[in-house]
N, C-alpha and C positions, 0 to 999 in steps of 0.2 A: 463188715464186708469180708468175704472169704478171699484168701490170696488167689484162688483159682478164678475169681471173677475180675481180677485186675491184671493189667499189663505192668509187670514189675520191672523197673529198669535199675540195674546195678551200675552205679557211677563210681568207678574206682578212683584212687588217689593218683599220684604222679606215675607210679609204676604199677603194672598189672599185678594183682595179688598172686602169691604162690598158692599151690593147691591146698595148703594147710590153713590159709587165711579164712576167717569166718565168712567173708563175702563170697569166696569161691565155693565154700561148703554149702552156703545157703542157696547159691545160684543152682547148684546141682540138685538140690532138694525141692526147690520151688519150680513147678512145671511151667509157669508163665513168665519166669524171670529170664532176662537176657542182659548181656553186657552192653554198655554204651560208653563211648569215649572218642577221642580223636584218633583217627586212623594212623596218622603220621607222628606227630609230636604231641604227647599228652600235656606238655607245658604250654602249648599254643591255645590260649584262652578262646579265641574266636572259633577255632575248629572244634574245640570241645563243646562250646555252646551250640554251634550249628548242629553237631552230631546229636546232642541231647534233644534239641527242638525237633529234629527230623525223626528221631526214635519215638518221641512222645506223640507225634502226629501219625505214626505208621500203623496204629491199631485203633479200633473203635472202642475198646474197653477203657474204663477209667485207669489212669496211670498212677502208680505208687513208686516213689523214688527211694532207693537205698544208697546213700552216698557216703563215702569215706574220704578223709584227708582232703586233698585238693579238689576232689569231686564235689565236696560240700560248697566250696566257693563257686565252682562252675554252676551249680544249681542256683545260687543267688543271682548270678549274672543272667541265667536263662529264664528265670521266673517270670519276668514281664512278657516274655514271648511265648509262654506255654499255653496261652489262650484258654484257660479253664480246663485243660486236659488233665492236669495233675490234681488228685484228690487228697494226697498226703505224702509226707516224706520223713524218713528216718535219716538224720544227719549225724554222722559219727566222726569225732576227732578232727575238727577243722584245723587247718594250720593258721598261724597268726598271719593275717593278710600282709602285714608290714614286712614279713620275710618271704613272701611268695611273689617273685617277679611276674609282672603282668596281671596280678590279682590284687595289688595294693589298694585300688580304688573300689573294692567290693561294695555293691549296693547295700544300703542299710535300711531299705524300705521293708515294711512288713511283707512276708511271703503271702501270696494269695491262696494258700492252702494250709491245712493244719500240719504242724511239723513238731518233731521231737529231736532235740539236739543233745547228744550224749558226749561228754568230755571227761578227761581224766586230770586229776590234780598233778600227775607226774608225767604228762605228755611233754616230751622234749621239743615238740614243734609248736606248742601253744600254751600259754599260761591259762589257768582255769578262769581267771578274771576276764581275759580277752574272749574266751569262748562264751562265758556268761553274758558278756556285753553283746556279742553277735546274736545270741539267742534272744535277748531282750529287744534288739533292733528289729529282728525278723519276726517277732511274735511267736517264737518257738518255745515249747515247754522245755525247760532245761533240766538235765539229769547229771549230777556229779557222780561219776563212776568210781570215785576214790582214787587210790594209787594203782592205776591200770596202764601206765605207760601210754603208748600210741594206739592202744586198742587194736593191735594187729598181731600176727602170729609171732613176731619177734618179742612181744611183751607177754606171750603166753595165752593169747586170745584166739586160738585156732577155732575151736567149736563155738565159743562164746555163748553159752546157753542163756546168760542174763540178757544179752542183746536180743536173742530170739524171743524171749519173753516180752521185752519192750516192744519189739516189732508186732507181736501178736496183740498187745494192748492197743497199739496205734491202729491196727487193722480193725479191731473191735469197735473203735470210736468212729470209723468211717462209714 
């Protein structure tokens, strides 16, 4: 599938990414991409899930999700309500649910769409084994990004060409 044929939803982490963050860079390059998240409090799980479901239903094209950090857990909570609208997801650097207030009880059911979960061995927010366990529970293909920190601009992943390659590979499978 071409990215221009999809409604691409960028699901950020707790804070909106800075302009140098790979998600912000990709959003400006992908014509059909738009941000989705909670309007008021990004830590409010219910409002994030509602916003994600509404955004997925707002377009007739197939939906592809690109989630980072806390946005990954929001995707897991929203998945049962996405009604077949989502055809794939790139899930990057999920936090450990045990340390994410309001998200501790993250669903562990297989996601109803193909997904790729990328995590780092040196992410301060989530041990690699926890991320691997989430990927296994969700049926996501797991990618160990090595010593890459939180896969954000603070860890040197502004442009993140390796991630863009992974996204292109996911799109080619859809």
